[in-house]
C-alpha positions as CSV (number, residue, x, y, z in Angstrom):
1,M,6.6,24.7,-32.7
2,H,7.5,21.3,-31.4
3,K,4.7,18.8,-31.0
4,V,3.6,16.4,-28.2
5,V,0.9,13.9,-28.9
6,C,-0.9,12.1,-26.1
7,T,-2.1,8.5,-26.7
8,S,-2.5,7.7,-23.0
9,L,-6.0,7.4,-21.6
10,G,-7.2,10.4,-19.6
11,A,-4.7,12.9,-21.1
12,E,-7.5,15.3,-22.0
13,T,-6.8,17.2,-18.8
14,G,-3.8,17.8,-16.6
15,P,-0.8,20.1,-16.1
16,H,1.1,18.9,-19.2
17,F,-0.7,21.4,-21.5
18,E,0.5,24.5,-19.6
19,L,3.9,23.1,-18.8
20,F,4.7,22.1,-22.4
21,N,3.1,25.2,-24.0
22,A,5.4,27.4,-21.9
23,E,8.4,25.6,-23.5
24,G,7.2,26.1,-27.0
25,F,5.6,22.6,-27.4
26,D,2.1,22.2,-28.8
27,V,0.1,19.4,-27.1
28,E,-2.5,17.3,-29.0
29,V,-4.6,14.5,-27.6
30,I,-5.8,11.5,-29.6
31,P,-9.3,10.6,-28.4
32,R,-9.0,7.0,-27.3
33,Q,-11.6,4.3,-27.5
34,R,-11.3,1.1,-25.4
35,Q,-9.0,-0.4,-28.0
36,F,-6.1,1.5,-29.6
37,E,-5.1,0.9,-33.2
38,F,-2.5,2.7,-35.3
39,T,-5.0,3.7,-37.9
40,P,-4.1,5.9,-40.9
41,T,-5.8,8.8,-39.2
42,I,-3.8,8.3,-36.0
43,M,-0.5,7.9,-38.0
44,E,-1.3,11.2,-39.7
45,T,-1.6,12.9,-36.3
46,L,1.6,11.2,-35.1
47,K,3.8,12.0,-38.1
48,D,5.0,15.3,-36.8
49,A,5.3,14.3,-33.1
50,E,8.6,14.6,-31.4
51,V,7.2,13.4,-28.1
52,V,4.5,10.8,-27.4
53,I,2.9,10.5,-24.0
54,A,2.1,6.9,-24.4
55,G,-0.4,4.4,-22.9
56,S,-0.1,0.7,-23.2
57,E,-0.5,0.5,-27.0
58,P,2.2,-1.5,-28.8
59,W,5.2,0.6,-30.1
60,T,6.7,-1.8,-32.6
61,K,9.4,-1.2,-35.2
62,D,6.7,-1.1,-38.0
63,V,5.2,1.9,-36.2
64,L,8.5,3.6,-35.3
65,V,10.0,3.6,-38.8
66,R,7.0,5.6,-40.0
67,L,7.6,8.4,-37.4
68,P,11.0,10.0,-38.4
69,K,10.5,13.0,-36.1
70,L,9.9,11.0,-33.0
71,R,12.5,11.6,-30.3
72,V,10.8,10.4,-27.0
73,I,8.2,7.9,-26.0
74,A,7.2,8.9,-22.5
75,R,5.3,6.1,-20.9
76,F,2.6,7.2,-18.5
77,G,3.5,4.9,-15.6
78,V,6.4,2.5,-15.0
79,G,5.6,-0.4,-17.3
80,Y,7.2,-0.5,-20.8
81,D,6.6,-4.1,-21.9
82,A,4.5,-2.9,-24.9
83,V,7.5,-0.9,-26.3
84,D,10.1,-2.6,-28.5
85,L,13.2,-1.2,-26.9
86,K,15.6,-2.6,-29.5
87,A,13.6,-1.0,-32.3
88,C,13.7,2.3,-30.3
89,D,17.5,2.0,-30.0
90,E,17.8,1.5,-33.7
91,C,15.5,4.5,-34.5
92,G,17.2,6.7,-31.9
93,V,14.0,7.1,-29.8
94,V,14.4,7.4,-26.0
95,V,11.9,5.5,-23.9
96,T,11.1,7.0,-20.5
97,T,8.9,6.0,-17.6
98,T,7.8,7.8,-14.4
99,P,9.3,5.9,-11.4
100,G,8.5,7.2,-7.9
101,V,5.2,8.9,-8.6
102,L,2.6,6.1,-8.7
103,H,3.7,3.8,-5.8
104,H,1.4,5.2,-3.1
105,A,-1.6,5.0,-5.4
106,V,-0.9,1.4,-6.4
107,A,-0.1,0.4,-2.9
108,E,-3.4,1.8,-1.6
109,H,-5.3,0.0,-4.4
110,T,-3.5,-3.3,-3.6
111,I,-4.4,-3.1,0.1
112,A,-8.0,-2.1,-0.8
113,M,-8.3,-5.2,-3.0
114,L,-6.7,-7.4,-0.4
115,M,-9.1,-6.2,2.3
116,G,-12.1,-6.4,0.0
117,V,-11.4,-10.0,-1.1
118,G,-10.3,-11.0,2.4
119,R,-13.6,-9.8,3.9
120,L,-15.6,-11.5,1.1
121,F,-16.5,-8.6,-1.1
122,P,-18.0,-8.3,-3.6
123,S,-20.1,-11.3,-2.7
124,R,-21.3,-9.7,0.6
125,D,-22.4,-6.6,-1.2
126,Q,-24.3,-8.6,-3.8
127,Q,-26.0,-10.8,-1.1
128,V,-27.5,-7.7,0.6
129,R,-28.6,-6.4,-2.7
130,R,-30.5,-9.7,-3.2
131,G,-32.0,-9.6,0.2
132,E,-29.8,-12.3,1.6
133,W,-28.5,-12.0,5.1
134,L,-25.6,-14.4,5.5
135,R,-23.1,-14.3,8.4
136,L,-20.1,-16.1,7.0
137,H,-16.8,-15.9,8.9
138,T,-13.4,-15.2,7.4
139,P,-9.8,-15.5,8.5
140,R,-8.6,-12.4,10.3
141,I,-6.3,-10.3,8.1
142,S,-4.2,-9.0,10.9
143,G,-1.7,-11.7,11.8
144,S,-1.9,-13.3,8.3
145,T,1.0,-13.4,5.9
146,L,1.4,-11.3,2.8
147,G,3.9,-12.5,0.2
148,L,5.2,-9.8,-2.1
149,I,6.7,-10.8,-5.4
150,G,8.9,-7.7,-6.0
151,L,10.0,-5.1,-3.6
152,G,10.5,-2.0,-5.7
153,W,8.8,1.4,-5.0
154,I,5.4,-0.2,-5.1
155,G,6.3,-3.3,-3.2
156,Q,7.8,-1.2,-0.4
157,A,4.8,1.1,-0.2
158,T,2.5,-2.0,0.0
159,A,4.7,-3.6,2.6
160,T,4.6,-0.7,5.1
161,R,0.8,-0.5,4.8
162,A,0.4,-4.3,5.3
163,I,2.7,-4.1,8.4
164,G,0.5,-1.3,9.7
165,L,-2.4,-3.7,9.4
166,G,-0.6,-6.2,11.5
167,M,0.4,-8.5,8.7
168,N,3.6,-10.5,8.4
169,V,5.4,-9.8,5.2
170,L,7.6,-12.1,3.1
171,V,9.3,-11.0,-0.1
172,H,10.8,-12.7,-3.1
173,D,13.0,-10.4,-5.2
174,P,16.2,-11.2,-7.1
175,F,17.6,-7.8,-6.1
176,P,17.3,-7.6,-2.3
177,N,17.0,-4.3,-0.4
178,E,18.5,-5.4,2.8
179,E,18.3,-2.0,4.5
180,F,14.6,-1.7,3.9
181,A,14.0,-5.3,4.9
182,K,15.9,-4.9,8.2
183,K,14.1,-1.7,9.1
184,W,10.6,-3.2,8.6
185,D,11.4,-6.8,9.8
186,I,10.7,-8.3,6.3
187,K,12.0,-11.7,5.4
188,Y,13.4,-12.5,2.0
189,V,12.5,-16.1,0.9
190,S,12.6,-18.2,-2.3
191,L,9.6,-18.1,-4.5
192,D,8.6,-21.6,-3.4
193,E,8.8,-20.6,0.2
194,L,6.7,-17.5,-0.4
195,L,4.0,-19.4,-2.2
196,A,3.8,-22.1,0.5
197,Q,3.7,-19.7,3.4
198,S,1.6,-16.8,2.2
199,D,-2.1,-16.3,2.8
200,Y,-2.1,-13.5,0.3
201,V,0.2,-13.3,-2.7
202,S,0.6,-9.9,-4.3
203,L,2.5,-9.2,-7.6
204,H,4.7,-6.2,-7.9
205,C,7.3,-7.4,-10.5
206,F,7.9,-6.1,-14.0
207,M,6.5,-8.0,-17.1
208,S,9.4,-9.8,-18.7
209,P,9.8,-13.1,-20.6
210,E,10.9,-14.7,-17.3
211,N,7.8,-13.5,-15.5
212,H,5.3,-14.4,-18.2
213,H,2.8,-16.7,-16.5
214,L,4.8,-16.8,-13.4
215,I,1.6,-17.6,-11.6
216,N,0.5,-20.8,-13.4
217,E,-0.9,-24.3,-12.6
218,K,2.4,-25.4,-11.1
219,T,3.0,-22.4,-8.9
220,I,-0.6,-22.2,-7.8
221,A,-0.4,-25.8,-6.7
222,K,2.4,-24.7,-4.3
223,M,0.2,-22.1,-2.7
224,K,-1.7,-22.6,0.5
225,D,-5.2,-23.9,0.1
226,G,-7.5,-20.9,0.4
227,A,-4.8,-18.3,-0.5
228,V,-5.7,-15.1,-2.3
229,V,-3.9,-13.6,-5.3
230,I,-3.7,-9.8,-5.9
231,N,-2.4,-8.5,-9.2
232,T,-1.9,-4.7,-9.8
233,A,1.3,-5.3,-11.9
234,R,0.7,-6.7,-15.4
235,G,-1.9,-9.2,-16.6
236,P,0.3,-11.7,-18.4
237,I,2.2,-12.4,-15.2
238,I,-0.8,-14.7,-14.4
239,D,-2.0,-17.6,-16.6
240,E,-5.7,-16.6,-16.4
241,Q,-7.0,-20.0,-17.3
242,A,-5.0,-21.6,-14.5
243,L,-6.2,-18.9,-12.1
244,I,-9.8,-19.4,-13.1
245,A,-9.5,-23.2,-12.6
246,A,-8.1,-22.7,-9.1
247,L,-10.8,-20.2,-8.2
248,K,-13.5,-22.6,-9.4
249,S,-12.0,-25.6,-7.6
250,G,-11.6,-23.7,-4.3
251,K,-7.8,-24.1,-4.3
252,L,-7.7,-20.3,-4.2
253,R,-10.2,-18.4,-2.0
254,G,-10.3,-15.3,-4.2
255,A,-8.4,-12.8,-6.3
256,G,-8.2,-9.1,-6.7
257,L,-7.3,-8.2,-10.3
258,D,-6.6,-4.7,-11.8
259,V,-4.8,-6.0,-14.9
260,F,-5.6,-8.8,-17.3
261,E,-4.1,-10.8,-20.2
262,E,-6.4,-9.1,-22.6
263,E,-7.5,-5.5,-21.8
264,P,-10.3,-4.5,-21.6
265,L,-11.3,-7.8,-20.0
266,P,-13.7,-9.5,-22.4
267,L,-17.3,-9.8,-21.1
268,S,-17.1,-13.5,-22.0
269,S,-14.4,-14.1,-19.4
270,P,-15.5,-16.4,-16.5
271,L,-13.9,-13.9,-14.1
272,I,-16.9,-11.6,-14.7
273,E,-19.3,-14.0,-13.1
274,M,-17.2,-14.9,-10.1
275,D,-18.3,-13.4,-6.8
276,N,-14.9,-14.2,-5.1
277,V,-13.1,-12.0,-7.6
278,L,-12.7,-8.2,-7.2
279,L,-12.1,-6.5,-10.5
280,S,-10.9,-3.0,-11.6
281,G,-9.8,-1.7,-15.0
282,H,-6.0,-1.0,-14.8
283,V,-6.5,2.0,-12.6
284,A,-4.4,1.2,-9.6
285,G,-1.9,3.9,-10.2
286,I,-4.4,6.7,-10.6
287,D,-5.3,9.1,-7.9
288,N,-5.3,12.9,-8.1
289,E,-1.8,13.3,-6.9
290,S,-0.2,10.6,-9.0
291,F,-2.0,11.7,-12.1
292,A,-0.7,15.3,-11.9
293,D,2.8,14.2,-10.7
294,T,3.1,11.8,-13.6
295,F,2.6,14.5,-16.2
296,R,4.9,16.8,-14.3
297,M,7.7,14.2,-14.3
298,I,7.1,13.5,-18.0
299,H,7.5,17.2,-18.7
300,R,10.6,17.5,-16.5
301,T,12.3,14.4,-18.0
302,T,11.5,15.5,-21.6
303,M,12.8,19.0,-21.2
304,E,16.0,17.7,-19.6
305,L,16.5,15.5,-22.8
306,Y,15.6,18.5,-25.0
307,R,18.3,20.6,-23.3
308,G,21.0,18.0,-23.6
309,G,20.7,16.3,-20.3
310,W,20.3,12.5,-19.7
311,P,17.9,11.7,-16.8
312,K,19.1,8.1,-16.6
313,E,16.8,7.2,-13.7
314,A,13.8,7.5,-16.0
315,I,15.3,6.1,-19.2
316,R,14.7,2.5,-20.1
317,N,16.7,1.9,-23.3
318,M,19.9,3.3,-24.9
319,Q,22.1,1.3,-22.6
320,G,25.7,2.5,-23.2
321,V,24.7,5.0,-25.8
322,T,26.6,8.3,-25.8
323,G,26.2,11.4,-27.8
324,W,22.4,11.2,-28.3
325,K,21.0,14.6,-29.4
326,W,17.5,15.8,-29.8
327,A,18.2,17.3,-33.2
328,R,18.8,14.7,-35.8
């Protein structure tokens, strides 16, 4: 029997068990703690795996060369910055993601954070719990400007929801979707223009060397005084120390953060104590529908590879490779 091992958080339940079992694949879940390490015990579990349903743990060449049976790393989600694609190419391991199933969940989470920070949560919640009855006013969200850095599936889903709230939307993306922008009256601008004009800046770009610390001391200085930053993409896109300094100084009014430079967020982080920051633990893409659909897409993509197909829309490496086969 073929073997699938799940290292992704939350994989203890879901449709993947029944789907893979029906195809002759045994599914095993590695119980995950907050931190994931490739311990000898875990490597023993992985040694016979042909497929790994992976979380955000680092898949390095050192790990890959010790897993000769591995054929597919199926990332739960759309990010793959923790996977060494070059090493996977060298080892003949296909890396897949699940585009098109998480965007509604992430967009809802983004808007929830934007509304929460924009209306002074969590501070208002905490004030009432302390018996304080403050009536502070805030800028109206309707009529304000949202700047989206990235207009892929998630950026588009966020844009339509923001427009429904009466917000104006600006976008910076090196690969414009002119048809979508025209339909929704969205304006493409340079990064500097977006930062200068936006009341809310929301990140929806991939993690890459170019995007590492894209939001830093210099780019924050270009933002409006009192702007709000929302990040449901990847933590290292933001220089957290620069963000913390801007939040403390009042340059930024607040932030909504689902992802961090170090995860889980250390309890020593100053972000923990800030009442103008709304936090969640890398869960933006998780709702009932996206959770099940992600596993279904992983199964569908994996089985297409197993049967000799090449679902290129989900494959993130092997550029230009021909003749890849499941059997070594």
